[in-house]
C-alpha positions in Angstrom: 85.2 91.2 85.0 82.1 89.0 85.0 81.2 87.0 81.9 78.0 86.2 80.1 77.7 83.0 82.0 78.1 84.9 85.4 75.3 87.3 84.5 73.1 84.5 83.2 73.5 82.7 86.5 72.0 85.7 88.2 69.1 85.7 85.7 68.6 82.1 86.6 68.4 83.0 90.3 65.6 85.5 89.3 63.9 82.8 87.3 64.0 80.6 90.5 62.3 83.5 92.4 59.6 83.5 89.8 59.1 79.8 90.2 58.9 80.1 93.9 56.2 82.7 93.5 54.2 80.5 91.1 55.1 82.6 88.0 56.5 81.3 84.8 60.2 81.1 85.6 61.9 83.7 83.5 64.6 86.0 84.9 66.3 89.0 83.5 69.4 91.1 84.4 70.3 94.5 82.8 74.0 95.3 82.7 75.8 98.5 81.7 79.6 98.6 81.7 79.8 95.4 83.7 77.6 96.6 86.4 74.1 95.2 87.2 71.6 98.1 86.8 68.5 96.1 87.3 67.2 92.6 87.6 63.7 91.1 87.7 61.5 88.1 87.0 58.0 87.5 85.7 55.3 89.0 87.9 52.2 88.8 85.7 50.2 86.9 88.2 51.3 88.9 91.2 50.7 92.3 89.6 47.7 91.2 87.4 49.6 92.8 84.6 50.0 91.2 81.2 53.1 93.3 80.5 54.9 92.3 83.7 57.4 90.1 81.9 60.9 89.9 83.4 62.4 91.8 80.5 59.9 94.7 80.7 60.3 95.0 84.5 64.1 95.0 84.1 63.9 97.7 81.3 61.7 99.9 83.4 63.9 99.7 86.5 67.1 100.3 84.4 65.5 103.4 82.8 64.6 104.7 86.3 68.1 104.0 87.6 69.8 105.7 84.7 67.1 108.4 84.4 66.9 107.8 80.7 64.7 105.6 78.4 67.7 105.3 76.1 69.7 102.3 77.4 72.5 102.5 74.8 75.4 100.3 75.7 73.2 98.0 77.9 73.2 94.2 77.7 70.0 92.4 78.8 70.4 88.8 80.0 67.3 86.8 80.0 66.7 83.1 80.5 64.2 82.6 77.7 64.0 84.0 74.2 61.9 87.2 74.4 58.4 87.6 73.0 57.2 90.2 70.5 56.3 92.7 73.2 59.7 92.4 75.0 61.7 92.5 71.7 59.8 95.7 70.7 60.6 97.3 74.1 64.3 96.4 73.7 64.3 98.1 70.3 62.6 101.2 71.8 65.1 101.3 74.6 68.0 101.1 72.2 69.8 98.4 74.1 73.1 97.2 72.6 73.0 93.5 73.2 70.7 90.7 74.2 72.0 87.4 75.7 69.4 84.7 76.2 69.3 81.1 77.4 66.8 78.8 75.7 64.7 79.3 72.6 60.9 79.7 72.6 59.6 77.9 69.6 56.0 79.0 70.3 56.5 82.7 71.0 60.1 83.7 70.4 60.6 87.0 68.6 64.4 86.9 68.3 65.2 83.8 66.4 62.4 81.2 66.6 59.3 82.7 65.1 60.4 86.3 64.3 63.7 88.1 64.0 62.6 91.5 65.3 66.0 92.5 66.8 67.8 92.1 63.5 65.1 93.5 61.2 66.9 96.2 59.1 63.5 97.9 58.4 63.5 99.1 62.0 65.5 102.1 63.3 67.7 100.0 65.6 69.2 96.5 65.6 70.5 94.6 68.6 73.4 92.2 68.8 72.2 88.8 70.0 73.9 85.9 71.7 71.8 82.8 72.3 72.2 79.5 74.1 74.0 80.7 77.2 73.1 78.2 80.0 70.3 77.0 77.7 70.0 73.6 79.4 69.5 75.2 82.9 67.1 77.8 81.4 65.1 75.1 79.7 65.0 72.8 82.7 63.4 75.3 85.1 60.7 76.0 82.5 60.0 72.3 82.0 59.9 71.8 85.7 57.3 74.6 86.0 55.0 73.3 83.2 55.3 69.7 84.4 54.1 70.8 87.8 51.3 72.8 86.2 50.1 69.8 84.2 50.2 67.4 87.1 48.3 69.9 89.4 46.0 71.0 86.6 46.1 74.6 87.8 45.6 75.9 84.2 
């Protein structure tokens, strides 16, 4: 059976796809019962869609594949700590578990700025594992932003 590290390596491959496409390199993989149901990476620029985060796209595809918006029992692997929008979508989808790589001190909604997934005031809480392949996840993001700064695209 594949481990958290194995699935996170696949999420990192998705992040590399995003990097190759000029997107912020974040990858996500949705797993149910040890089987990959969906995977994606950021596509905000390509789709001209502010909601086209890796997590949202993976959630949408998983819901389509399972023919249900309820993704109980699912684990989402993502290379970077999710934002508020993505954390809210995970709560709404009722996923069981989130595994992420590196923290996002400027926008993280799981541990860094907010703790949405563990907020008992909400109708669902999600088990969280952080720091899986955090160095690799952080490195690909640093590489992207270093290239952006030197090319002055933003």
